[in-house]
C-alpha positions in Angstrom: 56.2 62.1 103.1 52.3 60.8 104.0 51.3 61.2 107.2 50.4 57.6 107.9 54.2 56.4 107.7 55.5 56.6 110.9 58.6 59.0 111.8 61.7 56.8 112.1 64.8 57.8 114.3 68.1 55.9 113.6 70.1 56.1 117.2 73.8 55.0 116.5 76.0 53.2 119.1 79.2 55.4 117.7 81.7 53.5 119.9 81.4 50.3 118.5 81.6 51.5 114.9 85.0 53.4 115.9 86.6 50.5 117.5 85.6 48.6 114.6 87.9 51.1 112.4 90.6 50.8 114.3 90.4 47.0 114.3 89.4 46.7 110.6 91.4 49.5 108.8 95.4 49.9 108.4 96.8 52.3 110.7 98.7 53.4 107.4 95.6 55.9 107.3 97.0 58.9 108.6 95.3 62.7 108.9 97.4 65.5 107.9 99.5 65.9 110.6 100.8 62.1 109.9 98.7 60.5 112.8 96.4 57.5 112.6 92.7 58.0 111.5 91.4 54.6 110.6 89.0 54.9 113.5 87.6 57.4 111.7 88.1 56.3 108.4 85.9 53.2 109.4 83.1 54.9 111.6 82.9 57.7 108.8 82.3 55.3 105.6 79.9 53.5 108.1 77.7 56.5 108.5 78.1 57.8 104.8 76.8 54.3 103.7 73.7 54.4 106.3 72.6 57.7 105.1 72.8 56.5 101.6 71.0 53.6 101.9 68.2 54.2 104.5 67.9 58.0 103.8 67.1 58.8 107.3 64.8 62.0 108.5 65.8 61.6 112.0 69.4 60.5 113.2 71.6 60.6 116.2 74.9 59.4 117.2 75.6 58.7 121.1 79.1 58.7 122.3 80.8 57.2 125.4 82.7 60.3 126.9 85.0 60.2 129.8 82.7 58.8 133.1 84.4 61.2 135.4 81.0 61.0 137.4 79.9 57.4 136.3 76.6 56.4 137.6 77.4 52.6 137.4 80.5 53.0 139.3 79.0 54.6 142.2 76.6 51.8 142.6 80.1 49.2 141.9 82.9 51.1 141.9 84.8 47.5 139.9 82.5 48.2 137.0 84.4 48.1 133.6 87.9 47.8 136.2 88.9 45.1 133.8 88.9 47.0 130.8 92.5 48.6 129.5 92.3 52.4 128.9 92.0 53.1 125.3 95.7 53.5 123.2 96.5 57.7 123.1 96.3 57.2 119.6 92.5 56.0 119.7 91.6 59.0 121.9 92.4 61.8 119.1 90.3 59.9 117.0 86.9 60.0 118.9 87.0 63.4 119.4 87.8 63.6 115.4 84.6 61.0 115.3 82.5 63.9 116.9 83.7 67.0 114.8 82.9 64.7 111.9 79.2 63.9 113.1 78.7 68.3 113.7 80.4 68.5 110.2 77.8 66.0 108.7 74.6 67.7 110.6 74.0 64.8 112.7 73.2 65.4 116.1 75.7 63.8 118.6 75.6 63.3 122.4 77.6 62.3 125.3 77.7 62.6 129.4 80.3 62.1 132.0 77.7 59.9 134.0 75.7 58.0 131.5 77.0 55.8 129.0 76.2 55.5 124.9 73.3 52.8 125.8 71.6 54.9 128.6 71.5 58.2 126.0 70.1 55.8 123.2 67.7 54.0 126.2 66.9 57.9 126.5 66.5 58.7 123.5 64.7 56.0 122.6 62.0 56.5 125.2 61.4 60.2 124.4 61.1 59.6 120.6 58.6 56.9 121.4 56.6 58.7 123.3 56.1 61.2 120.2 55.1 58.1 118.0 58.8 57.4 116.6 59.5 54.4 115.4 62.8 53.4 116.9 66.1 51.8 115.0 69.3 51.1 117.3 72.6 50.8 115.5 74.9 48.3 117.5 76.6 45.1 117.9 75.5 45.2 121.4 72.9 42.7 122.2 72.1 44.2 125.6 70.7 46.9 123.6 67.9 44.8 122.6 66.2 45.5 126.5 65.2 48.6 124.6 62.6 47.4 121.9 59.2 47.7 121.6 57.5 46.3 119.4 58.0 47.7 115.9 61.4 48.5 116.6 64.6 47.2 115.1 68.3 46.4 116.4 70.6 46.3 113.8 74.1 44.8 114.0 75.1 47.0 110.8 78.3 45.0 110.0 77.3 41.6 110.2 73.6 42.6 108.9 72.0 41.1 111.8 68.4 42.2 112.4 66.4 41.7 115.7 62.6 42.6 116.0 60.8 42.4 119.1 59.6 38.9 118.6 63.1 37.7 117.8 64.7 38.9 121.3 62.9 35.6 123.1 64.5 33.4 120.3 67.7 34.8 120.5 68.2 35.2 124.1 65.5 32.9 125.9 63.8 35.7 127.1 61.8 39.2 126.2 63.4 42.2 125.8 61.6 43.4 129.4 63.8 40.4 131.0 67.2 41.1 129.7 68.5 43.5 132.4 67.3 40.7 134.4 69.0 37.5 132.8 72.2 40.0 132.7 71.5 40.6 136.6 71.6 36.9 137.1 74.4 35.2 134.9 76.4 38.8 135.1 78.8 40.0 132.4 82.0 39.5 132.0 83.0 42.4 129.9 81.8 45.1 131.6 83.0 43.3 135.2 79.8 42.6 136.6 79.6 39.9 139.0 76.9 37.0 138.8 75.3 34.2 140.1 78.7 31.3 140.0 76.9 28.7 137.9 74.0 30.4 136.2 74.6 31.1 132.6 72.0 32.7 129.7 69.5 28.7 129.6 69.5 28.6 132.9 68.7 32.4 134.1 66.3 32.3 131.3 64.6 29.0 132.4 64.0 30.6 135.8 63.1 33.7 134.1 60.3 32.0 132.4 58.9 30.7 135.5 59.6 33.9 137.9 59.5 36.6 135.1 62.1 38.8 137.3 64.7 39.3 139.7 62.0 40.3 142.6 59.7 36.9 141.3 63.0 35.0 141.5 64.4 35.7 145.1 60.3 36.1 146.5 60.4 32.0 145.3 64.0 30.9 145.9 62.6 27.9 148.0 60.6 26.4 145.4 63.6 26.5 142.8 64.7 22.8 143.7 61.2 22.0 142.7 61.5 22.9 139.2 61.6 20.0 136.7 65.6 20.2 135.5 68.8 18.3 136.6 70.8 20.1 139.6 67.6 22.5 140.7 68.6 21.8 144.0 72.1 23.1 143.7 70.6 25.9 141.8 68.4 27.1 144.7 71.3 27.3 147.0 73.3 28.9 144.8 70.8 31.5 144.3 70.1 31.6 147.8 73.4 32.3 148.9 74.3 35.0 146.4 70.7 36.5 145.8 71.8 39.4 148.2 73.8 41.1 144.8 71.0 40.8 142.4 69.3 44.6 143.2 73.0 46.1 142.6 73.7 43.8 139.3 69.9 44.4 138.0 70.5 48.3 138.3 74.0 47.8 136.4 72.6 45.8 133.6 69.0 47.9 133.5 69.7 51.0 130.4 68.5 53.9 132.5 65.6 55.9 130.3 65.8 58.9 131.7 69.7 60.2 131.7 71.3 63.8 131.4 73.5 64.4 128.5 74.2 67.3 126.1 75.0 67.9 122.7 75.1 70.9 120.1 72.5 70.1 118.1 69.0 68.8 120.0 67.1 68.5 116.9 67.2 64.9 115.2 66.4 65.6 112.0 68.8 65.5 109.7 69.3 68.5 107.4 72.4 67.8 105.5 76.3 68.5 105.8 77.9 71.5 106.3 79.8 72.0 103.9 82.5 74.4 105.0 83.1 72.7 108.2 83.3 69.1 105.9 85.5 70.7 103.6 88.0 71.9 106.5 87.3 68.2 108.2 88.1 66.5 105.3 91.4 68.6 104.9 92.5 68.0 108.4 91.7 64.3 107.6 94.1 64.6 104.2 90.8 62.8 102.7 90.7 61.5 99.3 88.5 63.6 96.9 86.7 60.6 95.5 86.1 60.4 99.5 85.3 64.1 99.8 82.4 63.9 96.9 80.3 60.7 97.8 79.7 62.8 101.2 79.0 66.1 99.0 76.5 64.2 96.9 74.3 63.5 100.0 71.1 65.0 100.4 68.7 64.9 102.8 65.6 62.7 101.7 
């Protein structure tokens, strides 16, 4: 590797690719005990394709563990309270996915306090300080808030890529203001309340003029002077609901100094552990062609 080439780390939002496997592949794909392994199949095939395609030198998978001590639920007890628990058939597969990462020699991390997003945010901050370029693999656009110039957000399944400069075209605000945007609009998926009547377009309008929640709250009395229809009504709504904004901003901001654990702290990919991989494939009752594709992978 030439010394002028920036070190490059791939940070994977694992849950999204596990859920995708669960939704896309048939539950007729089973392990040796007859339990569904469709999510493991989808996730591991994605990992293999990524390794073949990109030959990453540095790679890590962030997992969402059970949030027994959730940082965000301490701030807002109803955070994600709208989500049904994952079905048992899927829960068991999450563990297989983590075990698979270990057999594949890929660093994996989780926390009972912070989410996968926060792990990615923290790894990105640490690696960037060491001069790394970051690629985040996720389908969750909220993670675009972590991008700095030179970084990439990559929705692998849809092959959609956002660079730092693309984020504003997509969201109406730069990455640094995505958490503020979501704090204003709320996020139904995560059960985060927003200001009623404020969608992305309106939020990005306000943030163009007053870049940040604190700027907006300091200038509420001037919103009605802005040149758009209904600015008076928006001023009243922001005034009425401004008390929630510090909390919602905390919920929508990805943590960049989270604590988490992983068995392998080194993100450099040094290849698979053949013995562990063999045992893993036996447990998954994997076809020989699938095994061979993994065994032929070599670090760059």
